[in-house]
C-alpha positions, 0 to 999 in steps of 0.5 A, a space after each residue: 540452480 538459483 530460484 527466480 527473482 520476483 519483482 514486488 511493487 509496493 502499493 502501500 496505502 496508496 489505494 486510500 481505501 478504494 477497491 477500484 483504485 487498488 485494482 488500477 494499481 494492480 493493473 499498472 503494476 502488471 503493465 510494468 512487469 512486476 510479479 507481486 503487488 503488496 498492499 497495506 491497511 491499517 486503522 489510525 486509531 490503533 496506531 495513535 493515542 487519543 491523548 496525542 498532541 496534534 500537529 498545527 496542520 491537523 
């Protein structure tokens, strides 16, 4: 017998650090019928060198 298929919604970093917005994303995903909502958090300072050249729009 095959295991059930789980549908995962990727919320990513679209919560912008807001718990309230994250909860709204969870509610919207639930309303869409997903089983799991995946979030990400990170600190930009841990990803980019302090000496990195900035783009013209930064």
